[in-house]
N, C-alpha and C positions, 0 to 999 in steps of 0.2 A: 099354700100352692107356690107362692114366690121363692119360697127356700127350696122346694123340689125342682122348680125351673131352673134355679141357679145351679144345683147340683148336676142337673141333666146338661146344662150347656157346658159346665166344666169339664164333665166326662167327655162330651163331643169334641171339645178343644184337645184334650189329651190323645185321644183316638186319632184325630187328624194330625197331630204333631208325630204320633208314631208312624201313620201311614206315609206322611209326607215330611221327612225329616228336613232341617236346615243344614245346607253344606257351605255356609258362609266361612267356616273355618279353613276349607281347602284352598282358598285363594292366597293365604299366606305363604304356604310353601311353594305354591306354583310361582308366586312373585320372587320369591328367594332364588327358586331354581332359573328363573328368566334373568335376574339380575346377575347370578353366577355365569350363566352362558355368555351374556353380553360382555362380561368382563374378561372371560377367557378368550372370546373371539377377538377383542380389541388386542390383548397381548399377542395372540397368535398372528394377528394382522401386522403388528409392529415388527415381529420376529420375521415373518415371511416376506417383509418388504425390503430386508436387508439384501443387496445384491451379493452374490458369492465372490469370494477372491480369485483373482487370477491363479490358473494352475501352470506347472512346470511340464512344459511340452515333452521333454525327455523323459520324465517320470511317468507321464501319461502314456508315452509310446511303450515303457516297459510293462507297464500295468495292463495295456490293451493286447499286448502280443503273448503274454502268458508264458509259457514254457520255452517259447522261441525268443524270449527277450534278450539273452544273451549271444544269440547268433547274429551273423551280419544280415541285414536286411537290404532289399533292393532300393533304388531311389524312389520316392514317394511313400515310403513306409511312416515318416514322421507326419507327412502331410495327411495321410488318411486317418492316422491315429489321433492326430489333433482335431480333426473335424468330428471323429466319433466321440472325443472327449467333450467337445463344445456341446453337441447334441444330448450327450448323457447328462450334462449339468442341468438341462431344462427339466429332466426327470428326477434327478437325485438331489436337487437343492432343497433347503426347507420349504414345505408346502407342496412340492413337486410342480407339475405343469398347472399354472392357475388361470391362464387366459380363458378356459372353457369352463370354469367353476360354475355352479348353479345355486350353491348354498353358501352362506356365511362362513368364515370370514373372506373367502376368496372372491365372491361376487361384489363386495363392497370395495375391493381393491383396483386401482387402475394404474399405479406406478409400476409395479413389477409386471402385470401383463404387457404393459407397453415396452419394458425392458426385455421380456421374453420374445416379443415380436422382432426387435431389433437383432437379437442373436440368432432367431430363426431365419430372417432374411439374409444374414449374412452367410449363415450355413448353406442357404439354398443356392447363393451365388457361387460358392466353391463347388457344391455338388454339380452344378452345371457345367463348369469348367474342367471337372476331373477327366472326363472322357478324352478331351483333347490333350491334357496333360500326360495321359497314359498312352497316347498314341492311338486311340480308338476304343469304342465302347464295348463293354461286356455285360453279362448278366447281372453281376453284383453291382457295378456302378449305376446301371439303369434302375434296379431295384431301389437302391439307396435314394436316387434322384427322385424316383415317383413317389416315394413315401414321404419324402420331405415337402413334395409340392401340394400334399393334402391341405385342407381347410384348417386354419389355426384356431378356429373356435369350435371344432366339432365335439360333441359330446355323445351323441348317438353312435353306436358301434358301425363301422370302425373309429373310435374316437381319435383324437390327436395324439394322445399318449400311445395309443397302439400303433399308430403309423410311425412315430418316433422309434419305438422299440424295433419296428421292422427295420428302419434305416440302419439302426445300430447293428443289428444282425448281419445285413447286407456288407456293411462296412468291415465287420470283424471278418468275414469271409474273405473280403478283398486283401486284408492284412495277411491272412494265411498264404495267399496266393503270391505276396510279395516277399514270402520267405525265400523264394526263388531269386537270387541276385540276377540271373539273366532275365527276369521279367520285369524290371522296373520301368518307371517314367523316363520319357525321353528328356535329354537335358535341354532346360529352357523352353520347352514345347509348351504352349497355351499360356504362358505367364502373361504375355501382353495383352491377350484377349480377357483374361481375369481382371487384370488391373483396368482395363477399359470399362468393364461392368462396374468395378468399385468408383470409377469416376462418376458415372451417372447415377449410383446410389447416394454417394456423398453429396453431390450437387443437388439431388432431390432434397435430402435432409437439410442442407443449408438453405435452401429457399423456404421450405417450411418453417424453419426456425426464425428466419429473417421476417417472415410474415407476420410473427407474432410480437416483433419489436415495436412496430407501429411509427417510429419516427424515422422518416427518410434521411435525415441528417446522420443518424446512427449507422446507417447502410452504407455511407460512403467509404468508411474504412475496409468494407467487405467487398468492394467493388461489385455491388449487386445492383442489376438493372431493376429499378422499381416497377417497370411495366411488366418484368417477367415474373413478379411475385405472384402467388397464388392468393385467393381471397384471404382477409384478415382472419387470423386464427381466433376463435372464440376463447373467452378468458378460461373456461373450464377444460379446454384442450391443450392449453400451453405446456402443461406439466407431462402431458402424454407424449407430445413430439419430443420433449427434452429428455425423457428417459428411454424413448425409443432410440435416439441418438446415442445415449449412454451405452445402451445394449449392443449397438452395432459397433462402437468403438471398443467395447470389451471384447466381443468376438473376433473382430479384425486384428486385434493385437495378437490374440492367440494363432490365428489362421496364418497371419504374415511370417510369425516367428517360426511355425511349423514348415512353411514352404522355404524359408531361409535355410533351415537345416538341411533340407534335401537339394537345394539349388544354389548353395554357397558358392561352388566353383564357378557356376554360370554367372552369378552376380559380380564375383570378383574379375572375371574376365571381361564382362561388359563395363567395369568400373562405375557401378551404380550401388555398391554396398553402402556407401555413407549416405546417400539418399534414401536408401531403404531404411537404415536405421533412423533417419531423420522422420521418415513417415511413422514408424513405431513410436518415436517420442512424442510426435504430435497427437497420435492416437491416446498414448498415456496420459496426456494432458485432460482428456475428456473423463478420465476416471478419478480426478481429484475430489475429495470428501466434500459434499455438500453441507455446509454448516447450518443452512436455514431448514426448518422443518417443511417449508413449502417451496415451490419455484417461484422466485420473484421476478418482476417484469419492470423494474425502476428505469430510470434515465439519467444520464450525465453523472455528475459527481454527488448525487442525492445520497440519502442515509440508506436507500434500498438498491441492491444490485440488480443487474439485468441478466440473469443466468441464461437466457436464450441468446442474447447478443454474443456472450463469451463463447456459448457451445457453437453458434454458427461460424464465429472466427475460426475455431479449430477444425471445423468440418470443411471449411474453406481451404485452409491452409493443407489439410490432408489431401483435398481433391486435387489441388495443384501439383502435390508431390506425386501423388499416384499418376496423374496425366503425363508428368514428364517421364516417369519411369516406364508407363506403357509406350510411350514414343520411342524411348531410347532402346527399350528391348525388342521392339518391333522391327528395327533396323537390322540387316544382316551384318554379321561381324566382318570388319575390314581385314583382308588378307594382308600379310606382311609384305612390305616392299622387296621385290627381288633385286639383287645387286645388279649394277649397271653392267654390261658386257665390255670387256676390253677391247680397245680399237685394233683393227687388224694391223699386223706388222708386215710390211714388205720387205723383200730381200735387200739387205744392205742398207736399210732405212729404219732408223730408230733402235738399232742395235747398241747397247751400252758399250762406251768407250772405256777401255781400262788404261790406266796410266802405265808407262813403261817401268818395269822393276828397277832398272838402273837409275831412273829419276828418282824413284822412291827412296832407294838406298843412299843416294847422294844426299837428298835432303835431310836424311836421318843423320848422317855424319857431318852435316853443315857445310858440304861442297855445293859449288854451282853444278847444276845440270849441265852436261855436253850437249852441244848443238848437234842435231843429226846430220 
């Protein structure tokens, strides 16, 4: 009986194993796939976090104009094309637009999304100033401005990428309109207002960067009022503000160069070309390579740098240069001085007296002039 019961129990165990098989082996390939996915995500995250290189505004203008590239364009062509190229960079760079990503690796990143915000804010500032530069608003400029003003983290349609694409289409239509050399931007119009908006933007970034420094003694060089600072920046937000400032500097370098190509004669006449170049050089300093893998917040001459303090210094200098340019370009040009009128000449008075001919001939011959 015991032998039969043992065989019956063994048979039942086999039937249960067939009816309920064990799947423990499937976790090994799942674990391998998960590890491979994480490895690829880390690699993509490192690649996507590299900021794109600056582009050439002249080459970008040729590419955006297409078949009309080798025809003369109206004033404002390079400005609009540079703005379009800056917006297109947000869509065409490695990884595309990452600020609204919901899946890895984009959702894990914070440096590149902050950089994108800086570029987007700089593009919005120029888009707001374009109607005044063009001498009046039109449908294409209004459409480009409205599309850029959308939410920067929208993922539900219309997503931010769709709005950026709509702004590119509107700017390309404006480029076609600028093929007519008679419909260009007004010389120097709107430059002062745009630079004034840049002053406010750069000042806000400088204050937020200074708020992460912490040491009030370090802010003396920046001439920053400690009472005007926002609340202390949390440690996990220091790198976000730093990369937002880098994105702003990258975009403004391109946009200022594009505006300079269109308004070069105005800047030369106002004698501010050297200061304009100084502003570009100051913004270029914000794009120097960051050798540290993280944004450091050291102090003094210690072994750790203070990247926020250095960036705040460049933002402050750029703000001061932009403020001086805005003030100078807002002044009306000084007309040339008219020549002073000649004094009235009365009859017999003030007429030039000519020497007698005889006296001149006598002096040439060495003789004394005869008395009258």
